[in-house]
Structure formats: structure tokens, C-alpha cells
BAPA-386500 format. One line per 2 residues: number of its first residue (from 1); their letters; for each residue x negated, y, z negated of N, C-alpha, C. Coordinates in pm, whole numbers, plus 32768, in hexadecimal, padded with zeros to 4 digits. Layout:
<nodes>
NUM = A = X/Y/Z/X/Y/Z/X/Y/Z; ...
</nodes>
This chain:
<nodes>
1 = MS = B38F/4946/3B83/B3BB/48FA/3B10/B360/491D/3A9A; B39D/4923/3A24/B351/493D/39A8/B366/48C8/3949
3 = YL = B300/48AE/38FB/B307/4845/3894/B304/4884/380A; B34F/484A/37B1/B358/4879/3726/B31C/480F/36CC
5 = CA = B2C4/483A/3672/B290/47E3/3609/B2B8/4822/3585; B2ED/47D0/352B/B31B/4804/34AA/B2F2/47A4/343A
7 = IY = B2D8/47DD/33C6/B2BF/4791/334D/B336/47AE/32F0; B378/4742/32CA/B3F6/4748/3281/B3DF/4713/31F1
9 = NL = B412/475D/318F/B404/4738/3102/B483/46EE/30D8; B474/466F/30B9/B4E9/461F/308D/B51C/4647/3002
11 = FD = B4C5/4681/2FAF/B4EE/46A7/2F2A/B55C/4710/2F2C; B54C/4778/2F7D/B5B0/47E4/2F7E/B5ED/47FB/3009
13 = NS = B5D5/47A0/3066/B60D/47A8/30EF/B5EA/482A/3134; B56F/4857/3120/B541/48D0/3164/B4D8/48B0/31CC
15 = VV = B4CA/4909/322C/B45D/48FF/328F/B3E6/4948/3254; B37A/48FF/323C/B302/4938/31FF/B2B6/498D/3265
17 = SF = B2A8/495A/32DD/B265/49A6/3348/B292/496F/33CE; B281/49C1/3434/B2A0/4996/34BD/B250/49E7/3521
19 = NT = B240/49AF/3595/B1FF/49F2/3606/B23B/49C0/3688; B230/4A0D/36ED/B25B/49E3/3773/B1E3/49EC/37D1
21 = SK = B1E9/499F/383C/B17E/499F/389F/B1B3/496A/3925; B171/498C/398C/B196/4958/3A0F/B161/48CA/3A21
23 = SN = B109/489B/39C6/B0D1/4815/39CB/B0E9/47CC/3948; B110/474D/3954/B11F/46F8/38DE/B09A/46B3/38C9
25 = NN = B041/46F5/387F/AFBB/46BF/3870/AF8D/46CA/37DE; AF11/46A1/37C7/AED8/46A6/3741/AED6/4734/370A
27 = NL = AEB5/4790/375D/AEA9/481D/3730/AF2C/4850/36F4; AF9C/482C/372E/B01F/4854/36F9/B032/481C/366A
29 = VF = B016/479F/3654/B024/4762/35D2/AFBF/479E/356F; AF42/47AD/359A/AEDA/47E3/3541/AEFD/4871/3513
31 = KT = AF2E/48C3/356E/AF52/494D/3549/AFC6/494D/34E6; B028/48F6/34FC/B09B/48EE/34A2/B06F/48C0/3417
33 = FD = B017/485D/3414/AFE2/482C/3394/AF94/489A/334C; AF3C/48DE/3396/AEEC/494A/3357/AF45/49B8/3320
35 = KA = AFAF/49D7/3367/B00E/4A3E/3337/B050/4A12/32B2; B071/4993/32A9/B0AE/495F/322E/B04A/4965/31BA
37 = IK = AFCD/4945/31D5/AF66/4948/316D/AF51/49D6/313D; AF4E/4A34/3196/AF3B/4AC1/3170/AFAD/4AF0/3117
39 = KH = B027/4ABF/3136/B09E/4AE6/30EB/B0A0/4AA4/3060; B070/4A29/3057/B075/49DA/2FDC/AFEE/4995/2FC5
41 = PK = AF87/49E1/2FA7/AEFF/49AB/2FA0/AEE8/493E/2F34; AF39/4941/2ECA/AF23/48E1/2E5C/AF7E/4868/2E66
43 = AK = AFD4/4863/2ECA/B034/47F4/2ED7/AFEA/4774/2EFD; B014/4707/2EC8/AFD8/4684/2EE5/B049/4621/2F06
45 = PL = B09A/463D/2F66/B10D/45E6/2F84/B0E7/4565/2FCD; B143/4509/2FCE/B13C/4497/3027/B161/44CD/30AE
47 = FH = B10B/44BC/3111/B125/44F1/3197/B153/447D/31EF; B1D4/447A/320D/B20E/440E/325E/B225/443E/32EC
49 = SD = B207/43E9/334B/B21C/440A/33D8/B239/438C/3429; B25B/43A0/34A5/B263/432E/34FF/B1D3/4308/3526
51 = RG = B1C7/42AE/3587/B143/427F/35B0/B112/42C5/3631; B13B/4340/3643/B10C/438B/36B8/B076/4397/36B7
53 = FQ = B03E/43A2/372F/AFAD/43A7/373D/AF6D/4418/36EB; AFB6/4485/36D7/AF80/44F4/368A/AF66/44CC/35F9
55 = YT = AFC2/447E/35C2/AFBC/4459/3534/AF5F/43E5/3518; AF3D/4396/3581/AEE3/4324/3570/AE55/4346/3595
57 = SK = AE3D/43C0/35C2/ADB5/43E7/35E9/AD59/43EE/3571; ACDC/43D4/3587/AC76/43DC/351C/AC6F/4467/34E1
59 = IF = AC7C/44CB/3536/AC75/4556/3505/ACE7/4573/34A5; AD61/4548/34C6/ADD3/4564/346E/ADC4/4515/33EC
61 = KR = AD98/4498/33F6/AD84/4449/337C/AD1E/4490/331E; ACB7/44C8/3358/AC53/4510/330C/AC8F/458E/32CC
63 = MI = ACE8/45D4/3316/AD2B/4649/32E1/AD7D/4625/3265; ADC6/45B5/326D/AE17/4585/31FD/ADBC/4566/3186
65 = EN = AD52/451B/31A0/ACF3/44F6/3134/ACB3/4573/30F4; AC90/45D5/3144/AC51/464E/3110/ACAE/469C/30B2
67 = QD = AD30/4687/30BF/AD91/46CA/3068/ADBB/466E/2FF3; AD7D/45FC/2FE7/ADA2/4598/2F80/AE34/456F/2F89
69 = MT = AE67/4566/3002/AEF0/453B/3018/AEEF/44A6/3039; AF64/446A/302F/AF75/43DF/3056/AFC5/43DD/30D6
71 = QS = AF98/4393/3138/AFDF/438A/31B6/B033/430C/31B9; B0AD/431B/31EA/B10C/42AD/31FA/B142/42B4/3289
73 = MS = B156/4241/32C6/B18A/423F/334F/B1FA/41DB/335B; B253/41F9/33B8/B2C1/419B/33D5/B289/4119/340B
75 = RV = B2D1/40AE/33F4/B2AB/402E/3430/B2C5/4035/34C6; B27A/3FEA/3512/B289/3FE8/35A2/B318/3FBF/35C6
77 = GK = B35A/4011/361A/B3DF/3FF5/3647/B44F/4008/35E3; B431/4044/3570/B495/4058/3505/B4AE/40ED/34EE
79 = RI = B4FA/4129/3547/B517/41B7/353C/B55D/41DA/34B8; B5A1/4178/347C/B5E9/4191/3402/B589/41B7/338F
81 = DN = B50C/4189/3397/B4A8/41B0/3331/B492/4246/332C; B4AE/4288/339A/B49A/431A/33A2/B524/435D/33B0
83 = GP = B588/4321/3370/B613/434D/337F/B62D/43E1/3366; B5FE/4419/32F7/B617/44A8/32DF/B5E4/4504/334D
85 = ME = B56D/44E5/3381/B536/4539/33E9/B57D/4522/346E; B5A3/44A6/3488/B5F4/4488/3503/B678/44D4/34FB
87 = GF = B6B5/44DA/3484/B72E/4526/3474/B71D/45B9/348D; B6AE/45EF/345D/B68B/467A/3473/B67D/4696/3508
89 = WG = B634/4640/3550/B625/4656/35E2/B6A9/4649/362A; B700/45EF/35F9/B784/45E3/3635/B7D4/4665/362E
91 = II = B7CB/46A8/35BC/B810/4729/35AB/B7D3/4791/3608; B74F/4796/360F/B70C/47F8/3662/B730/47E4/36F6
93 = KS = B737/4765/3721/B753/474A/37AF/B7E3/4761/37D6; B83F/4762/3774/B8CC/4772/379B/B8F7/4802/37AD
</nodes>
């Protein structure tokens, strides 16, 4: 099984960066984030995610802060808060 991590731009509906891995872990998310930063080093977007352990880790929070980004997360149990990304995953899974 492989896991896909993607960063999606709501402004233009594009995938900013993505990576795959055999493990759904911090490293997968960190590599995907680093790839996005290399592609758009001056970007300062609002970074919205679900509350997965990768996004709530102290290391990831520090990565966001180091880029002067603002982190936003879905409310607990409210998948609708992350609707655009949930829709993206729905297309990928079908």
C-alpha cells in the first residue's frame, strides 16, 4: 500500500506539491511541505489541514512558524471544514 500526501491551492485549484510513501508518517508530510516551500519560497499562505498527528506535531508547527505562515485546522469531527481537500481525495479515490 502507498500513501499520498498533497498540498492543494484553493486559489487556483492546483496541487502545489505531493509525495507518496509506504508509510503515513511525519516524514511524508514534512517532505511534501519542504517541496512546496522550494517551489514557492516567498509564499505566506494560510495552511489549512485536518487534525492528523502529522499536522499537530511540534516539529510541523515550527516548520509553519519558520515560514511565517498561519496554520488553520478543522474543528474536531467537522470534516466539512476541510471540504475542498476532502473533495480532492474523493476524486483521487474513485
